[in-house]
N, C-alpha and C positions, 0 to 999 in steps of 0.2 A: 285698379288698386282700391279706389274709393268704394266700388261695389262690394269687394271682399270685406272691407272694414265695416260697411253698413251691415252685411250679413252677420259679422261677429257681434256688433253692437245690438242687433235685433235679437240674436240668440240669447245674449245676456239679459236683455230687457224681458224677453218671454219667460226665462227661467226665474227672474225675480218676481214676475207676476204670478207664476206658479206657486212659489213659496208664500207670497202674500195671500193668495186665495185660500191656502190651508190654515190661515190664522183666523178665519171667520168662524163664529160659533155655529152657524147653521150647518156647515158641512160636517162638523164633528157630531152634532146632534143627529144628523141623518145617518151617519155611520154607526154610532153607538146604539141608536134606537132600532137599528136593523137587527131584530132578535135572532134571526137565522145566522147572520154573520157573527154577532158577538157571542151568542151562547155556544155556537160550534167551537169557536176559539177557546172559550172557557172550559168546555168539556175536554178538548184535546190537550190543553195545558195540564188539567187535573189528572189526566190519564197517563202522562208520560214520565212519572216518577221524577219530578223536577227538584225534589227536596235535596238541599245541600249543593246544588249546582250553580255555576255562574252563567247568567243569561244575558244575552244582548238583544235588545228590542230595537229594530231598525225602523225609524220613522214612527216614534211612539205616540204622536198626537197628544191627546190629553192624558195618556198613560194607562188606559184601561187594561191593555195586555200585560204591561209591567205589573200592575196591581194584582192581576190574576196570578202571575208567576210568583210574586212575593207572598200572596196568601197561600199558595200551594207549597211554600217552604223553600223557595230558592235562597241560596246563600247570599247572593247579591245580583242585582239587575242593573245593567247599564242601559239607560234609555236615551237613544239618540234622536234629536229633533232639530231640524234647521229652521222651521217656521217659528214665528213669534209665539204661537200657541204653546210652545215648550215652557214658557214662563208660567202659564196657567197650570201646566202639568206639575211643575214644582210645588205650587200651592196645593193642588189636589192631593198629591202624594203626602205632603206634610199634614194636611187635614185628616188623613186616614192613618196616620201614625207609622208610615213606612219610609220616612226620610233616611233612616239608618240602613235600609235594605236596598232602596232604589236611588241611583244617582242619575240625574238628568244631565246630559252633555249636549250643549247647543252647538249645532254646526252640521255640515254635510258629513256623511259617513266617510267619504273619501278624503276628508280634510282633518278629521279629529284624531286625537291620540287617546287610547284607552290606558288606564292605570294597571291593566293586566295584559299578559302576553297571549293568553288563550281563553276562550269561552267554551262552555259545554253545550249550550243551546242557543240557537238564533230563532227569534220569533219576529214575524213581520206580517202586517196586513198590507201587502204591496200591490194587490191587484187593482186594475182600473177597468173602465168600460172596455168591452171587447177584450178583456183580460190584460192587454198590454198598453192601453191608452193611459198616458201619464203615470205609468207604473214605476215602481221602485225596485223591480227585479234586479236591475243592474247593480244597485247598491247592495242588495242582499248577496249577490255573487261576489262582490268585492269584499264584503265582510266575511263571507265563507272562506275565501282564499287567504285572507289575512289573519283571522283570529280563531276560526273554529277548530277544535281539536279533532284528530283523526277519529272517526266513528261518532262524532257529535251529531246532535239532532238539529234539523231545520223544520220549523213549523210554519206553514205547510211545506211539504217536500215534493209533491207530485201535482201535475195539473194537465188537463185535457181541454181542447176547444172543439166545438161541434158546429155543424152547419145544416140547415134544412131550407126547404122552399116554402114560401108563405103566400097566402091570398090576402090582399088588403086594398080592395077597390075603393073604400072610402078615402083613405089617405091619398091614393093615386089620383082620384078625381078632384079632391078638395085642396090638396097641398101641392101636387106636382102639376096636374093639368090646369089648375087655377090660372097659371101664368099664360095660357094660350090666348085668353081673351079677358082683359081687365078693363072694364068700362069701355069696351069696343077697341082697345089697343092691344096689339100683339107684343107681349113681353116675354117671349120664349127664351131670351138669353137668361132670364132668372130661373126658368125651368131647369136649365142645365146646371145652374148653381145648386138648386135644391137637390137634384139627383146626386150631385157629387158628395153631399154631406150625409153620412149615415144617421139614421134616427135611433136614438137611445130611448126606449120605452118598453113598458111591459106588454108582451105579446100574449094575446088570448090564444090558448092552445087550440081552440076551434079553427083558428086561422092557418094552422099548419097543414100543408097539403102533401108533404112528402115525408119519407123516412129521414133520419139524420145520419150524418157521417162524421167521423172524427178526423179533423184536419191538423191537429197538433197534439203531441204527447211529449211532455218534458219532465225530466227528473232533476230537481234543483240540486241534488247532491253531486251530480256529475256534469251537468250541462255547461256549455261555454257561453260567453256573453253573446256571441254572434248567432247562437241558436235561436234567439228571439226573433230574428228575421228569417222568414221561411216561405217556401212555395210548396203547396200540397195539393194533390189531386183529390177530387171527391166524386162520389156517385150516389145519387139519391133517387128513390123510387116513389112515384105518385101513389097516394092512397086512393084517390078518387078523381073523377073528371072535374076539372076546375081550372082557374087561371092562376098562374104563378106570377105574382107582381114583383117578387124579389126574393132575397135570401135573408135568413136571420142566423146569428151566431150566439152561442152561450158557452159557459165554461164550468168545469168542476175543479176544485182543489181538494187534496186529501192529506191527512196528517199521519205521521209515523206512530206506531205502537197502538194508538187509540182506535184506528180504523174509521175515525170520523171523516165525513165527506161534506164539504160545503159546496152546494150546487146552485147554479143560477138558471137551471133548466126551466123552460116555460111550462113544464108539466108539474112543477113543484111550487112551493110557497114563494111569493114574490120577494125579491131582495132589492136593495138600492142600486145594484148593478143593472137590473132589468135585463133586456136583451138588445142586441144591436141589429138594426135592419138596413139592408142594402137594396135599394130599389132599381129595377130595370127600366130602360128607356121605353120599352114596350112589353106588355105581359106575354107570357108563354101559355098556350092552351095545352093542357095535358089530359090524358086519359089514365084510368087506373092501371097501375102496373108499368107505366112508361118511365124511362130512365132519363134523368138529366145528368150529364157528366160535365166536369169542369175542373178548373184549378183556382185556388185561393192563394194570393201572394200578399205578404205583409212586410213592410220595412219601416224604419224610423225616418221621419222627415229630415231632410238635410239641414234646414234652417233651425227647426225646433225639434229635438229628438223626443220630446214628450208627445208630439203629434205622430199620427200614423198615416202612411200612404198605403192604400190597399187596392188591389186589382183582382177582379173576378172575371175569369173567362168561362164561357159555357158553350155547350154543344148539345143540341136536342133535335131529334127527328121522331115525330110522332104521327098518329093517325090524322089529327086535325091541323097540325102545325109543325113547322121546322124553324129552328132559330139557332144562330151561331153569333157570338159577339164577345166583346170585352168591355167591361165597365171599370172606370177608375174613380176612386173615392179618397177623400181626405178627412180623417177624424181629427178635429181641432177644437 
């Protein structure tokens, strides 16, 4: 009984820490200054004929998306924010003369009451690292089911996730195998810990060894909450003879009507989401044209649902090497 209560208390503490972390200025500067992210949202909002419509902004932060909607002619915008940064959003909105158009409501989307029964448009920048880490997609789905009119718009409304194989000998030698010999001591238990935690960093496209495969496609207009947890097969082909030290993932989201696509592809301009790298215990030696098959599984952590438990199984039989295995990761 005590262990169950501890788990409940820990979950509450972790969620409070999550909300507190989104009250720091640095994280909002990082997001807003990401030109690809912010400008894509601006173009999408401007293109979807928002004039005269009621808009709901889920997780408004400093209110930049609400301001875009107001400037585009929205009849009214309800901006929801649980974190303390919502107080600054109120000041920012007033400073720009939109206090009669934008109403900031402090609280969780699941707990608040709107002064209207329905909204025409839901906007949200809900995506996290690896698409679903610390994401607010569940809150967007809740808002969709409770307030969005039939045929209403969700911005963005489609997303895909992709996987490929990567070469990264430097990281493997200097960060993972570093623990094999530390001043003459064997610290390999730490090596296992490093392997378990995905690396979020910008991937140089020259490090990509294979084709990519789509492992997730979701339509936010119709998806269910449980669709966020998934297991998907993948098949990727090597471009060249090289070592595959792990896998990387990235995502795209697209917007209705405008055709705008926000991509975190390593082949495109860097964003603050970067890419997520999942390293193998031992590298795989591949020749050009050889295939790595596997499955990618993702689910929310039982203690803290903002965290992700990820499992990658792989199966490879090549000219130089054969390898089969399963790696477990936790993004926290």
